C-alpha positions as CSV (number, residue, x, y, z in Angstrom):
1,M,12.2,-23.7,-13.8
2,D,10.2,-22.9,-10.7
3,K,7.1,-21.0,-10.8
4,V,7.1,-17.7,-7.9
5,G,3.5,-16.8,-6.5
6,I,3.1,-12.7,-5.9
7,P,-0.1,-11.8,-3.6
8,R,-1.6,-8.8,-4.7
9,N,-2.0,-7.4,-1.5
10,I,0.2,-5.7,1.3
11,F,3.8,-5.6,0.2
12,Y,2.5,-5.5,-3.4
13,Y,1.6,-2.2,-4.4
14,Y,5.3,-1.1,-2.9
15,D,7.7,-3.6,-4.7
16,K,5.4,-5.3,-7.7
17,D,7.6,-3.0,-10.3
18,I,11.0,-4.1,-9.1
19,V,10.4,-7.3,-7.9
20,E,8.0,-8.4,-11.1
21,T,11.2,-6.6,-13.4
22,F,14.0,-8.6,-11.5
23,L,11.6,-12.0,-12.3
24,S,11.4,-11.2,-15.6
25,E,14.9,-10.1,-16.3
26,L,16.2,-13.5,-14.6
27,K,13.3,-15.0,-16.8
28,I,12.0,-16.2,-13.5
29,P,8.2,-17.6,-14.5
30,Y,5.5,-15.9,-11.9
31,I,1.8,-15.8,-11.3
32,V,0.0,-12.6,-9.6
33,S,-2.9,-13.3,-8.3
34,P,-6.0,-11.7,-9.3
35,H,-7.7,-8.6,-8.2
36,T,-9.6,-8.8,-5.0
37,N,-12.6,-10.6,-5.4
38,K,-15.8,-12.4,-3.0
39,K,-13.8,-15.2,-2.9
40,I,-10.3,-14.4,-2.2
41,L,-12.7,-12.5,0.8
42,E,-14.1,-15.0,2.1
43,D,-11.1,-17.5,2.0
44,G,-8.8,-14.8,3.9
45,L,-11.7,-14.2,6.4
46,K,-12.1,-17.9,7.3
47,L,-7.6,-18.2,7.5
48,A,-7.6,-14.9,9.6
49,S,-8.0,-14.3,13.3
50,D,-11.0,-11.7,14.6
51,E,-7.5,-9.3,15.7
52,M,-6.2,-9.3,12.2
53,C,-7.0,-6.1,10.3
54,L,-9.0,-6.6,6.8
55,S,-6.2,-5.4,4.6
56,F,-4.2,-8.7,6.3
57,K,-7.2,-11.0,6.1
58,I,-7.8,-10.2,2.2
59,Y,-4.2,-10.8,1.6
60,L,-3.8,-14.3,3.3
61,G,-7.1,-14.7,0.9
62,H,-4.3,-13.9,-2.2
63,I,-1.9,-16.4,-0.8
64,N,-4.6,-19.0,0.0
65,Y,-5.1,-18.5,-4.0
66,L,-2.0,-19.5,-5.3
67,K,-1.2,-22.0,-2.7
68,D,-1.8,-24.4,-5.6
69,K,-0.7,-22.8,-8.6
70,C,2.7,-22.0,-8.4
71,D,5.9,-23.8,-6.5
72,Y,7.1,-20.6,-4.3
73,V,4.9,-18.1,-2.8
74,F,6.7,-14.6,-2.3
75,V,6.3,-13.4,1.7
76,P,9.0,-10.8,2.3
77,R,9.5,-9.6,6.2
78,M,9.7,-6.0,6.2
79,C,10.7,-5.0,10.1
80,N,11.9,-0.8,9.8
81,L,13.9,1.3,7.2
82,G,16.1,2.5,10.2
83,S,15.2,3.1,13.8
84,D,12.7,6.1,12.9
85,N,10.9,4.0,10.2
86,Q,9.0,1.1,11.8
87,M,6.6,-1.2,10.2
88,C,3.1,-2.1,11.6
89,T,3.3,-5.8,12.9
90,N,1.5,-7.3,10.2
91,F,4.6,-6.5,8.1
92,M,7.0,-7.8,10.4
93,S,5.3,-11.2,11.2
94,A,3.9,-11.8,7.7
95,Y,6.1,-14.3,6.8
96,D,5.4,-16.3,10.3
97,I,1.8,-15.9,9.7
98,V,1.6,-17.8,6.6
99,N,4.2,-20.1,7.2
100,N,2.2,-21.4,9.9
101,L,-1.2,-21.3,8.2
102,F,0.0,-22.7,4.8
103,D,1.5,-26.0,3.8
104,I,3.6,-24.0,0.9
105,K,6.8,-23.5,-0.1
106,I,8.2,-19.7,1.0
107,L,10.7,-17.1,-1.3
108,N,11.4,-14.5,1.4
109,Y,13.8,-12.1,2.0
110,D,13.8,-9.7,5.2
111,I,14.3,-5.8,5.2
112,D,15.6,-4.4,8.6
113,Y,18.0,-1.0,8.0
114,D,19.2,-1.5,11.5
115,S,20.4,-5.0,10.9
116,K,21.7,-4.3,7.7
117,H,19.7,-6.3,5.5
118,F,18.5,-4.4,2.7
119,L,15.9,-4.7,-0.6
120,K,18.9,-5.5,-3.2
121,K,20.4,-8.1,-0.6
122,G,17.3,-9.8,-0.3
123,L,16.5,-9.9,-3.7
124,F,19.8,-11.6,-4.7
125,K,19.1,-14.0,-2.0
126,I,16.1,-15.2,-3.7
127,A,17.3,-15.5,-6.7
128,N,20.4,-17.5,-5.1
129,E,17.6,-19.9,-4.0
130,L,16.0,-20.3,-7.6
131,K,19.7,-21.2,-8.7
132,C,20.0,-18.0,-11.0
133,P,23.2,-17.6,-13.1
134,S,24.9,-15.1,-10.9
135,G,26.3,-12.9,-13.6
136,K,22.8,-12.1,-14.7
137,I,21.2,-11.0,-11.2
138,R,23.3,-7.7,-10.6
139,K,22.2,-6.6,-13.7
140,A,18.6,-7.9,-13.4
141,Y,18.3,-5.8,-10.1
142,K,19.9,-2.4,-11.5
143,V,17.0,-2.8,-14.6
144,A,14.5,-3.4,-12.3
145,L,16.0,-0.7,-9.8
146,K,15.6,1.8,-12.7
147,T,12.1,0.4,-13.5
148,Y,11.0,1.4,-10.2
149,K,12.5,4.9,-9.6
150,D,11.5,5.7,-13.3
151,K,7.6,4.8,-12.9
152,K,7.9,6.6,-9.3
153,K,9.1,9.6,-10.7
154,R,6.0,9.2,-13.4
155,E,3.5,9.0,-10.5
156,I,4.9,11.8,-8.6
157,S,5.0,14.4,-11.8
158,I,1.4,13.1,-12.6
159,N,0.5,13.5,-9.3
160,E,1.8,17.2,-8.5
161,G,0.1,18.1,-12.0
162,N,-3.0,17.5,-10.8
163,L,-2.9,19.7,-7.9
164,K,-2.5,22.6,-10.6
165,N,-6.2,22.1,-12.0
166,N,-9.3,23.6,-11.1
167,K,-11.5,21.0,-10.3
168,I,-12.6,19.9,-6.4
169,K,-9.5,18.0,-5.4
170,I,-9.0,15.5,-2.8
171,L,-6.3,14.1,-1.3
172,I,-6.7,10.2,-0.4
173,V,-4.6,9.7,2.6
174,G,-4.4,5.7,2.9
175,H,-1.9,2.9,2.4
176,P,-1.8,1.7,-1.5
177,Y,-2.7,-2.0,-0.5
178,N,-6.3,-0.1,0.8
179,V,-6.4,2.8,-1.9
180,Y,-5.9,0.1,-5.0
181,D,-7.6,-2.6,-3.7
182,D,-10.9,-3.6,-5.7
183,F,-13.3,-4.5,-2.5
184,I,-11.3,-1.6,-0.5
185,G,-10.4,1.7,-2.1
186,S,-11.0,1.4,-5.8
187,S,-15.0,2.2,-6.0
188,I,-14.3,4.9,-3.9
189,I,-11.9,6.3,-6.2
190,K,-14.1,5.6,-9.7
191,Y,-17.3,7.7,-7.7
192,L,-15.1,10.7,-7.3
193,K,-13.7,10.5,-10.8
194,Q,-17.4,9.9,-12.1
195,N,-17.8,13.3,-9.9
196,D,-15.4,15.3,-11.9
197,V,-13.2,15.2,-8.6
198,E,-9.7,15.6,-9.2
199,V,-7.8,12.3,-6.7
200,I,-4.8,13.2,-5.3
201,F,-2.4,10.4,-3.9
202,S,-1.0,10.2,-0.2
203,D,1.5,7.8,-1.8
204,R,2.7,9.6,-4.7
205,F,4.5,12.4,-3.3
206,D,8.6,12.5,-2.6
207,S,8.4,10.1,0.5
208,E,11.8,12.2,1.5
209,I,10.0,15.3,1.8
210,T,6.7,13.8,3.3
211,N,8.1,12.1,6.0
212,K,10.0,14.8,7.1
213,L,6.7,16.9,7.2
214,S,5.2,14.8,8.9
215,K,6.7,16.1,12.4
216,K,4.4,18.9,12.0
217,I,1.9,17.0,13.0
218,S,3.8,14.3,15.4
219,K,6.9,14.5,16.0
220,E,7.1,11.1,18.2
221,L,5.2,8.9,15.1
222,Y,7.5,6.2,14.3
223,F,5.6,4.3,11.3
224,K,7.6,4.9,8.5
225,F,4.1,4.7,5.9
226,S,2.2,6.7,8.4
227,K,4.2,9.7,8.7
228,E,4.3,10.1,4.6
229,N,1.0,9.7,4.6
230,I,0.4,12.9,7.2
231,G,3.0,14.1,5.5
232,S,1.3,14.7,2.3
233,I,-1.7,16.4,4.0
234,I,0.8,19.4,4.8
235,Y,2.8,19.0,1.8
236,A,-0.7,19.7,-0.2
237,K,-2.7,21.3,2.4
238,D,-3.0,24.7,0.4
239,K,-4.1,23.2,-3.0
240,I,-6.8,20.5,-2.0
241,D,-10.4,21.3,-1.0
242,G,-10.6,18.1,1.3
243,V,-9.2,14.6,2.5
244,I,-10.5,11.2,2.8
245,F,-8.8,8.9,5.5
246,L,-9.0,5.5,4.1
247,S,-8.2,2.6,6.6
248,T,-9.2,-1.4,7.4
249,F,-11.0,-2.3,10.9
250,P,-8.9,-2.7,13.4
251,C,-6.0,-1.2,12.1
252,A,-4.5,0.0,15.7
253,P,-1.6,2.6,13.5
254,D,-4.5,4.1,11.2
255,S,-6.7,4.4,13.7
256,L,-4.4,6.3,16.2
257,V,-2.4,8.7,13.0
258,T,-5.9,9.7,12.0
259,E,-6.9,10.5,15.3
260,I,-4.1,12.9,15.8
261,T,-4.2,14.2,12.6
262,E,-8.0,15.2,12.6
263,R,-7.2,17.0,15.1
264,S,-4.3,18.9,13.7
265,I,-5.5,20.2,10.5
266,D,-8.3,22.8,9.4
267,I,-9.0,21.3,6.0
268,P,-12.5,19.2,5.5
269,N,-12.2,15.7,5.8
270,I,-13.7,12.3,6.6
271,N,-12.7,9.0,7.8
272,L,-13.5,6.2,6.1
273,I,-13.0,2.5,8.2
274,I,-13.8,-0.6,5.7
275,D,-14.5,-3.9,7.3
276,D,-16.1,-7.1,5.9
277,N,-19.5,-6.1,5.7
278,A,-19.1,-2.5,4.2
279,S,-21.1,-2.1,1.3
280,F,-20.6,0.5,-1.2
281,A,-24.3,1.5,-0.9
282,G,-23.3,3.3,2.7
283,L,-19.9,4.9,1.4
284,E,-21.5,6.6,-1.6
285,T,-24.1,8.5,1.0
286,R,-20.8,10.0,2.8
287,L,-19.2,10.8,-0.2
288,E,-22.4,12.4,-1.7
289,S,-22.2,14.6,1.7
290,F,-18.8,15.5,1.7
291,L,-18.9,16.2,-1.8
292,D,-21.9,19.0,-1.3
293,V,-20.0,20.6,1.6
294,L,-16.7,20.6,-0.7
295,K,-18.6,22.4,-4.1
296,E,-20.4,25.0,-1.5
297,R,-17.0,25.8,-0.1
298,K,-15.8,25.9,-3.4
299,N,-18.1,28.6,-4.3
300,D,-18.5,30.7,-2.1
């Protein structure tokens, strides 16, 4: 059977559990690109235009890694989860960009709630493309959905529990494809944990709650994931000591949302914007100073 390649960036950090379980249940072989490394980064920089954010440049590097290692590369298109929950242009244009840059076969589906294109319909589409037995597809989807929901429930429970301890608690406000990527966010999280900080993650709360809470900062904002990010600050504000905004250059939605949010909250915060020339040495100095401020405040 044909092998599917899954890029370890952008969409991966939102749908990996449901997609990988779905493929596994249908006995479809797949390969996930490795954690971001120097080669993947450099390949992405060569392929991308200057206007693309670093996150998407890295995504293209992951596509490049997979191009000759599988039969299909998985590249969905996400437009919206409703009229008030839009995606950024990279989510909407990923398929078209990849299709124009690479000579590869793409497994694709659209997520567009306004046009009644849902995840279930998309997964059924790719299963049919790969000629999976129709009787097994529905069962595979049920298993995949349960796996996704169970893991999400565990992550939320752990995140909520970590809000209750006595350590210095810092909320990382960023998209999961930045926070958990080896080049962008992993070293920051590692540094904080080494310094006895409890790291709280903005994407590990009930998204329906954080989405609604975002209106306390901005009622006009319509980017789904941005709303959930800033809503997490309102949700956790009385239990955290500080906030780290983490984004990549030049992300337009994040630059706008961070600016609005910083002016609306009374919580110590720093804004870390990572570009392709970033070194952890410079970030470490800023993080060290930020932790010193939080420790002083906690002692007082």
